[in-house]
PLY file of the C-alpha trace (Angstrom):
ply
format ascii 1.0
element vertex 125
property float x
property float y
property float z
element edge 124
property int vertex1
property int vertex2
end_header
8.59 38.21 4.36
10.53 37.02 1.27
11.36 33.75 4.13
7.68 33.19 4.39
7.33 33.15 -0.05
10.27 30.71 0.40
8.59 28.33 2.41
5.11 28.81 1.00
6.55 27.94 -2.37
9.03 24.72 -0.54
5.61 23.88 0.25
3.79 24.12 -3.03
6.63 22.18 -4.56
6.72 19.54 -2.44
3.00 19.07 -2.77
3.39 18.68 -6.85
5.96 16.15 -6.11
4.22 13.73 -4.06
0.61 13.83 -5.55
2.68 13.41 -8.57
4.70 9.98 -6.48
0.68 8.50 -6.31
-0.85 9.00 -9.41
2.08 5.66 -10.58
0.87 3.72 -9.14
-2.68 1.76 -9.34
-5.05 1.85 -7.47
-7.62 -0.40 -6.11
-11.24 0.25 -4.17
-12.25 -1.86 -1.79
-15.38 -3.20 -2.99
-13.21 -4.43 -6.39
-10.08 -5.76 -3.75
-12.62 -7.90 -2.16
-14.64 -9.53 -5.41
-10.48 -10.29 -5.99
-10.04 -12.31 -2.56
-11.69 -15.20 -4.68
-8.87 -14.62 -7.44
-5.95 -16.49 -6.67
-4.58 -14.26 -9.09
-4.10 -11.93 -6.43
-2.45 -11.86 -3.41
-2.46 -9.23 -0.37
-0.32 -7.78 1.87
-0.34 -5.61 4.57
2.53 -3.29 5.80
1.25 -1.68 8.93
2.63 -2.16 11.98
2.97 -5.86 14.10
-0.49 -4.78 16.49
-2.03 -3.30 13.93
-2.27 -6.33 12.12
-2.47 -8.33 15.41
-6.01 -6.33 15.77
-7.71 -6.67 12.63
-6.80 -7.73 8.64
-7.69 -9.10 5.79
-8.34 -12.78 5.95
-4.53 -14.84 4.23
-3.09 -11.34 3.94
0.53 -11.90 3.71
2.40 -9.05 6.63
5.59 -7.11 6.04
5.42 -3.87 7.49
6.36 -0.41 5.44
9.75 -0.24 6.67
11.06 -4.21 6.17
9.44 -4.27 2.78
12.91 -3.50 0.98
14.81 -6.40 3.24
12.42 -9.02 2.91
11.83 -9.29 -1.12
13.24 -11.72 -1.19
10.85 -13.20 0.86
7.27 -12.80 -1.71
9.66 -13.04 -4.64
7.56 -16.02 -5.97
4.50 -13.54 -6.43
5.71 -11.44 -9.26
3.48 -14.05 -10.99
0.38 -12.90 -8.99
-1.84 -9.16 -8.71
-0.46 -8.16 -5.16
-2.70 -5.73 -3.07
-0.70 -3.37 -0.44
-2.85 -1.92 1.65
-2.15 -0.21 5.09
-5.00 1.77 7.67
-5.72 5.00 4.57
-3.50 3.80 1.87
-0.30 6.64 2.70
2.34 4.04 3.78
0.63 0.78 1.28
1.96 3.77 -1.34
5.50 4.02 -0.36
5.44 -0.20 -0.68
3.63 0.37 -3.89
6.32 1.82 -5.02
8.81 -0.45 -3.51
7.38 -2.84 -5.28
6.69 -1.76 -8.32
10.03 -0.39 -9.04
11.33 -4.55 -8.36
9.14 -5.80 -11.27
5.66 -6.26 -9.41
2.28 -5.92 -10.30
0.84 -4.07 -7.82
-2.63 -2.13 -6.58
-2.99 0.00 -3.41
-5.95 -0.43 -1.67
-7.91 3.24 -2.12
-7.78 4.39 1.73
-6.54 1.32 2.96
-8.30 -0.88 5.87
-10.18 2.15 6.68
-12.50 2.05 3.38
-11.97 -1.65 3.98
-16.10 -3.83 3.90
-14.92 -7.38 4.00
-14.56 -9.40 7.30
-11.28 -9.08 9.43
-9.44 -11.55 10.68
-7.39 -11.06 14.45
-4.51 -12.95 14.83
0 1
1 2
2 3
3 4
4 5
5 6
6 7
7 8
8 9
9 10
10 11
11 12
12 13
13 14
14 15
15 16
16 17
17 18
18 19
19 20
20 21
21 22
22 23
23 24
24 25
25 26
26 27
27 28
28 29
29 30
30 31
31 32
32 33
33 34
34 35
35 36
36 37
37 38
38 39
39 40
40 41
41 42
42 43
43 44
44 45
45 46
46 47
47 48
48 49
49 50
50 51
51 52
52 53
53 54
54 55
55 56
56 57
57 58
58 59
59 60
60 61
61 62
62 63
63 64
64 65
65 66
66 67
67 68
68 69
69 70
70 71
71 72
72 73
73 74
74 75
75 76
76 77
77 78
78 79
79 80
80 81
81 82
82 83
83 84
84 85
85 86
86 87
87 88
88 89
89 90
90 91
91 92
92 93
93 94
94 95
95 96
96 97
97 98
98 99
99 100
100 101
101 102
102 103
103 104
104 105
105 106
106 107
107 108
108 109
109 110
110 111
111 112
112 113
113 114
114 115
115 116
116 117
117 118
118 119
119 120
120 121
121 122
122 123
123 124
């Protein structure tokens, strides 16, 4: 019985830590992000897999899979003066990538709901 309670407490604490970590990443809605596409001070970064990106991505997005974001920071160093909108399929991977970018001095927004919530066109490779 004690191990069940401990497990429940660990789950609750883990959820609270995860929720707090997510709250630190600024978000932007699909509607607002769509309006920002024509603003040259905003850039989009897709952190999905190669196959997902090839299947359809927000036009003019930079593609850096989430597992490569830390080792490829030098490629996007010139974007530190831009506002970056990071997205994935649903918003979970992009939230992780957003935290990495925030911790490295980038101005970042996570696209709420990811591509699943996107209201604009997608470009296929």
